N, C-alpha and C positions, 0 to 999 in steps of 0.2 A: 701610603704613597699616593701622590696626586697624579691623576691621569690627564694627559694633554692631548687634545684633538687637533692634529696638524692638518690643515687643508693646504693644498698647493700642488704644483705641477713640476715634474722633473723632466728636463729635456736632456737626453744622453746622445752625444755625438761620438761614435767610436766604432771599433772593430767588432765583427761578429765572426767567430771561428768555430770549428769543430776540433776538439782536442783528442788526438789519437795517442793513447798512453800505453807504453810497454813497460812492465815491471821486471827488473833483472836483479841478480845478486850483486853484480859490479858493473859500473859504466864501462863501455868499450873505449879503448884507446884508438887513435886514428888508424884506420886500416883493419881494425879487428871487428869480427862478427861475434856478438854475444847472443846466445839464445835465452829468451825470457820465459818466465813462467806464466804470465797473465797479460792479456790485452783488454783494454777498456776504451770506450769512446764517450766523450762528455760534451755538452754544450760549453762553449768558451768564447774567448775574446774579451779583452779588458772592458770594452764598452758594454757589451752584452751582459757581462757579469755585474757591472755597476747598475744597469737597468733592472735586472732581476732582483738584486739586493734592495734597491729603492722600492720596487713593487711589493716585495715581501714585507717591507717596513710600513706599507700602507699608502705610499705615494701614488699619485696618478702619473704614469711614466710614458713618455713618447721616445721611441728609439729612432735615431737617424743613422743610417749606415747603408751598406751595399752588400748584396749577395749575388752569387751566380745562379743560373737557372738549373743547376744540377740537383741531385738527390740530397746532398748535404745542405744546400741552401733551403730546400723545402723543409727539411728536418729542423733547421735553426729557426725558420719562420714560425713553425708550429710550436717549438719549445718556448719561444719568447711569448707568443700569444697565450699559451697555456699557463705561463707564469704571471699573466696579467699585464703584460707590456703591450702598449699600442704599437702596431707594426705598419701603420698607414704611411709612414715616411721612410720605410726601408725600400730602397731601389733594387730591382732585380735586373741584372745585365745578362742578356742572351749570349750564349756561347762562351761564357767565362766561368771558371771554377770558383767556388766559394773558398774563403780562407780556411786554412788548417794549421794546426800546431802539432808537430810530431814531438812527443815528449818521452824521454827514457828516464825512469826513476829506479835508483838502486835501493837495496834493503836498508840503507841508512837515511833514505829520504832525499839524498842529493839527486839533482836532475840535470839533464842536457835538453835544450829545447831549440828546435828549428821551426820557423814560421814561414809558410808560403801564403802571402797575403791575398792573392787572387783578387776577387772583386773589391775587397777593402781598399785596394790602391786606386780604384776608379771612383771612389766617393767624391762628389762635387757639390759645392754650394748651390749650383744650378738645380740640383735634385731636391732642394729643401723647400717645403711649404710649411711655414710656421703655423701652429695651431692658434686659434683665437683664445683669448682669455677674458671672456665677458664678465666674470664675477670679480675681476681684479685680484685674483689669488696670487700668492707668492709664486714666482717662477724661478727655479734653480736650474742652471745648465752645467753639465759635466762634460769635460773634454779630456781626451787622452791622446797620446802620440803614435798610435798605431794606424792612423789614417792621415792623409795629407790635408 
């Protein structure tokens, strides 16, 4: 099999969330409380997930998004940086909560999701500083609809 060395830059414009997941036997119906067996927290957000996937594939990745100055925002900033994603174009908004997704998953894998976008909804093109591309590398941009 031939190996291909891809050089380029991926710019990701999108949401950065923390996924708060509760695993239950059955999903609750409206008004019902269901006790779950396990709780887990994961880095998430469609944009952040795209950025991490591109970095794992070997791309140079720049994330454009918005976080709050809360503990979840600090965790997401660190998780993106640890995944090899450039965080220099992530804006941090004071006094605003970072985005979260509350996810309930039943034993069949069905889920119910509610998103509180927080700082994601404050993302603005005024916050963007495009990186230079002095080598003339290929630049790919990814957009998704969880930010405005």
